[in-house]
Structures are given as structure tokens and as C-alpha cells.
C-alpha positions, 0 to 999 in steps of 0.5 A, a space after each residue: 086052753 092048755 099052753 106049755 111055754 118052752 124056755 131054754 135061755 140063760 139065768 139072765 137076759 131080755 127074752 128071758 125075763 120076758 118069758 118069765 112075765 109073760 108065764 107068771 101074767 098068764 098064770 095071773 089069768 089062770 085064776 080067774 079062767 078055769 079053762 086056762 092052765 100053764 105049765 113050762 119046761 126050762 133050762 136045769 140050773 136056773 133054782 131062782 127062775 123055777 121058784 119064781 114060776 112055781 110060785 106063780 103057781 105054774 108046773 115047770 119042767 126042768 131039762 138040760 137043754 143041752 148041745 147037739 148030743 143031748 138026746 135027753 131033751 125032745 125025747 123028755 119033752 116028748 113025754 110031758 106032752 103026751 102027758 099034758 097034753 096041750 092044744 099049744 107049745 109056745 117056744 122061746 128062741 132057736 134053742 129050745 125050738 130045736 129041741 121041742 118036738 113037731 106036732 104029728 097028726 095037729 095034737 098041738 100047735 108049735 108056736 115060735 116067739 122070735 124076738 131077732 132076725 134068725 133065720 127060717 132054717 131052725 125053726 122048720 117044725 114050727 106051725 106058728 110065729 109070733 113077733 115081738 116088732 112089725 121088722 121081724 114079721 116082714 124079714 119072717 115074710 120074706 123068707 117065706 112064712 104066709 103072712 096068717 102064720 105070722 104076727 106082731 105082738 108087743 111086749 109088755 111091761 110088767 108094771 110091778 108095784 114098788 114095795 120099796 123105796 130105793 135111798 141114794 145113800 145105800 147106793 153112794 149117790 149125793 141126794 141131789 146129783 141127777 141119776 141116770 139109769 141104764 138096765 141093760 147087760 153088760 155086752 158090746 151091743 148095749 153100748 154103755 161105754 157110749 154112756 160113760 164116756 157121755 156123762 164124763 163132762 156131766 159133773 152132777 150126773 151119777 150113772 146107775 148100771 143094772 146088769 150083768 156080763 162079759 164087759 163089766 170089768 171093761 166098762 169099770 176100768 172105762 169109767 176109772 181111766 176117765 177118773 169118773 169111777 166114784 159116778 158110776 155104779 155097776 148094781 149087778 143084775 136085778 129084779 126091782 126094776 121098778 123101784 129102779 126107775 122110779 128112784 132114777 131121773 132118767 132112762 138111758 137106752 144106749 144100745 147098738 144092737 135091739 130088735 126090740 127093748 123092753 127097757 123103753 117100754 119099763 120107763 113109760 111104765 114108771 112114768 120115767 123120761 126116756 133117752 134111748 139111740 136110734 136102734 132097730 126096735 126103739 126106732 120103730 115105737 119111741 117117738 123122738 120128741 114126743 114121748 123120749 130123746 132120741 140119738 144116732 148110735 154111738 153118738 156120744 155128744 148127742 146123749 151129754 146133749 139128750 141128757 143136758 137137756 132133761 136136766 135142763 128144760 123145764 118141764 121137758 121130762 115129765 111131758 115126755 114121760 106122760 105122753 109115753 105113760 099113755 102109750 104104755 097103756 094103748 099098747 104095750 100093757 100087761 092085760 093088751 099083750 095077753 089077750 092078743 096072744 090067747 087071742 092068737 092061739 084061739 085063730 090058729 086053733 080055729 083055722 086048723 080045726 081044732 077048735 070050733 069056729 063059733 068059740 069066742 075071743 077074748 074081748 
């Protein structure tokens, strides 16, 4: 099976990270499945993404993915598709979907992976959909997408090998401090201001904020105004997620708006105790008191209370993280997610008469 993955996203972001993880995981399958071949088309100007994908053995095409006047990208994508002859072309987010040509005469099937509540009008030429939550699937069905043309498949968390140990000294953090980590863009939707306010009176708590975004200066000013800027550490965008989670005592996920939110899965995968808001995405998966502690959106006192519980209640963090890890293995592992995608592709190709109905799915 030949697959072209298409991403027109920015340098950093949740969907962009999921795209890279997915491409690299599928490329790993190529090593022992000679029938599988993966190409990727990405927005130019992101040399680190290009290098990571090429280092993973993927043929990468860098394109402008500009605005409405960019006619080159759809033309070039058509040429790439004609030369590669993929069975599946999967787009990520609306711009990639709009720039990717529709399939003519079932030359291939066009899939779109949705991580949010988009209008169907942006995906007029899409044949099949993938959603990352059950509720986004319902959202598409409510807009008229047939139920057999949309499937919910979980994001996975990459269990990265921890190749280095993060020193608290290097982070200007005392060895005996409680470290609360947030893996997040510095954006209003991510509610990092709520997290900063929540630790104001928790004198032994240090925040590690790993991300990048437009609210960085505002968040730094908030920490300074509260007199806790020495306890709030802005780490920038990081690719060593596993090492950070291993070094932290708690993973906090305080988002106001979050259609899915891979962070909670990453915390489970690394057995880091999780606290998260009752945003729409996590609320569909996290079980309060079983595999994480939850609080109402923007409830500063509720978040403070949850952090205090993990600090003071012996064994609570270990119990939550163990149950979360078991759920990760059952529902969110790389192997299960890749199997689900490949089986969906095959089911669609069978339904369209493009491969034999007897073709075996992944076990």
C-alpha cells in the first residue's frame, strides 16, 4: 500500500507533532512490511521537520501551501500523486485538504484526519474521514457524512526512549521542589495563566512550561506580578517530551479548549501523575480519580487542590499513573493506532472495489 501524508501546518503544534509521529511510525512498519511505502508533503520553511522525516526513511516533498493565490501547490501535488501513484492520500487540517486534488476515477482515496470541530465545507473532495474523538465523529455525522465513511481512531503517544536525564540544577529548580510540567503552546486556549495562578501560594512548587506561542510575554509578566517568576520556568518548544515527563512530579493539562489533547496520553505513557481540566477532549477519556485528577475549566482553587492532593496523599500519584499506563497500553499505543489506520485504509479500498475483498487486514 502506498500512502501520501499531507500537512500544511506550522512549525509547532499538536497536530503537527501527531503528523510527524504518525509518519515516522508508519515508516517503521516499512522495515518489515515491503508492501508499505510512505511519502509526505509538508509546508516548506520547516527544515527540522524535513530532516526528521527524511532521517526516518520517508521521501518528503516541501511545498508553499500558500493562500488562495497559490496555484502552484495543488498543481505540484497533482504531479507528485501522478508519479507516486498512492492508494491513500491523507490530509491533516483544512488547508492541506483544500490544496490536495480530488481523486478522479478512484485513482486513490482521499482521507482527511480531523482534530477539531470543522465545517464539512472545507472537505468537499474528501472521500473518508478520521476523527480523534467520538464526539468529532458525531459532529461530522450530524453534517451528513455517512457513518461508514468516518471512523474514530485515537491519537497515540510515542514512548520515546529517554536518552538523557534532565537535571533540575540546569533548570534552576531545587532538588526537593515539586515540579509541575505543562507541555503546551503559550496560547489563551491552553489556560497556562490558570496554572500559574494555581501555584501562587504553593511555595515548593515549580512550573516547567515547555512550549512556544503568542502569550509568552503575558505569562511571564503574570508570574512576575505574582512574585513567583523564580518558580515559573519557560523552557521553549521541546522535543524531549519523555525526558521532561520522567523528570517531573506532575503533568498539568489545564486547557480551556481542547478537542483531544495528546498530553494526557503522553503522561500516561511515561507514568507521570496527571491533572487535567474538564475540557471537551480529555473529558471523553480521562476518568477522574482513577487515571487522573480533573477540575473545572478556569477553576484556580480546584487546580490548586488537585496539586496539593498529589503532594500530600501518599500513593495517590502512583495509583493514578499505573491505571493511566494500563489504559495507554490498551487504547493509545503506537501499535494499536497504526493497526487501526492501516485496517481503515484497507476497509475503504475494499468497499470501493480497489483491492480484493479477501485482502487480509492487520491482525
